[in-house]
Structure formats: structure tokens, C-alpha cells
C-alpha positions in Angstrom: 10.1 -9.2 2.6 9.0 -12.7 3.2 5.6 -14.3 2.8 4.9 -17.8 4.3 1.9 -20.0 3.6 -0.5 -20.9 6.4 1.2 -24.3 6.8 4.7 -22.9 6.5 5.5 -25.1 3.5 5.6 -22.3 0.9 7.6 -19.1 1.1 8.1 -16.2 -1.3 10.5 -13.3 -1.0 9.9 -10.0 -2.8 10.5 -6.4 -2.2 7.9 -4.1 -0.7 7.8 -2.2 -4.0 7.1 -5.5 -5.8 4.3 -6.4 -3.4 2.7 -3.0 -3.7 3.0 -3.1 -7.5 0.6 -6.2 -7.5 -1.6 -5.1 -4.7 -3.7 -2.0 -5.4 -7.3 -1.0 -6.1 -8.6 -2.0 -9.5 -7.4 -4.8 -11.8 -4.0 -6.2 -10.8 -3.8 -9.0 -13.5 -1.1 -7.4 -15.7 0.9 -6.3 -12.7 0.8 -9.7 -11.1 1.8 -11.3 -14.4 4.8 -9.0 -14.6 5.7 -10.0 -11.1 5.5 -13.7 -11.8 8.0 -13.1 -14.7 10.4 -11.2 -12.5 13.6 -13.2 -12.2 13.7 -13.1 -8.4 10.1 -14.4 -8.2 10.1 -16.9 -11.2 13.0 -18.9 -9.8 11.2 -19.3 -6.5 8.0 -20.4 -8.2 9.8 -23.0 -10.4 10.6 -25.1 -7.4 7.1 -25.1 -5.9 5.1 -28.4 -5.8 1.8 -28.2 -7.6 0.2 -30.1 -4.8 1.4 -27.7 -2.1 0.3 -24.7 -4.0 -3.1 -26.2 -4.7 -3.5 -27.1 -1.1 -2.7 -23.6 0.1 -5.2 -22.0 -2.4 -7.8 -24.6 -1.5 -7.8 -23.2 2.0 -8.9 -19.8 0.7 -12.1 -21.3 -0.7 -12.1 -18.9 -3.7 -11.4 -21.4 -6.4 -13.1 -24.7 -7.4 -11.3 -27.9 -8.2 -11.3 -27.3 -12.0 -9.7 -23.9 -11.5 -7.1 -25.3 -9.1 -6.1 -27.9 -11.8 -4.1 -25.2 -13.6 -0.7 -24.9 -12.0 0.4 -21.8 -13.8 -2.8 -20.0 -12.8 -2.3 -21.2 -9.2 1.2 -19.7 -9.1 -0.2 -16.4 -10.3 -2.9 -16.6 -7.6 -0.3 -17.4 -5.0 1.9 -14.4 -6.0 -1.1 -12.1 -5.9 -2.1 -13.3 -2.4 1.5 -13.1 -1.2 1.8 -9.5 -2.6 -1.4 -8.4 -0.9 -0.4 -9.9 2.4 3.1 -8.3 2.3 1.7 -4.9 1.2 -0.9 -5.0 4.0 1.7 -5.8 6.7 4.1 -3.0 5.7 
């Protein structure tokens, strides 16, 4: 399944099972971290511009500029948001 950022500049593809694994009640940190390391996700993340990822997350208004300075954390946030969106749309 595909997730696309609000501006259409970022896309992630993952299975519904992967999305659901990182989108559930309770803490999802470990599940999202595992998803970020999955081969089919990690290669997609490796080509993402830090500026584009930061701009997408900035629109959510949930993180301040200091938090958005960490690209690895931003990629994790992006995967979590994408997983939640895909799981909700199923």
C-alpha cells in the first residue's frame, strides 16, 4: 500500500500488515523501529531529503525545530505517521 505526503513529494510503500504492526494502541516505538529497519522500508528512506521530511513533519505541528533537526528521528516519525494513515484507510 502507498502513503503520499500532503505535498506529494514523499512516498512510502509498505504492506498492510507492516502498517498495522506500527499502528496500534499503546507504545509503538519498538514496532516502528523494526519497520524502519525492514529492507523494503529502509531503502525508501535512504533516498529521502532531510529538508522534505522536515517540511512534512513541520506541517503536523507536533515537533519543535530542535526535534526536527534529527533526521533519523524524523524518518522514524514519518514511518509511524505513514503506517497510521495506511492502517486507518484499510
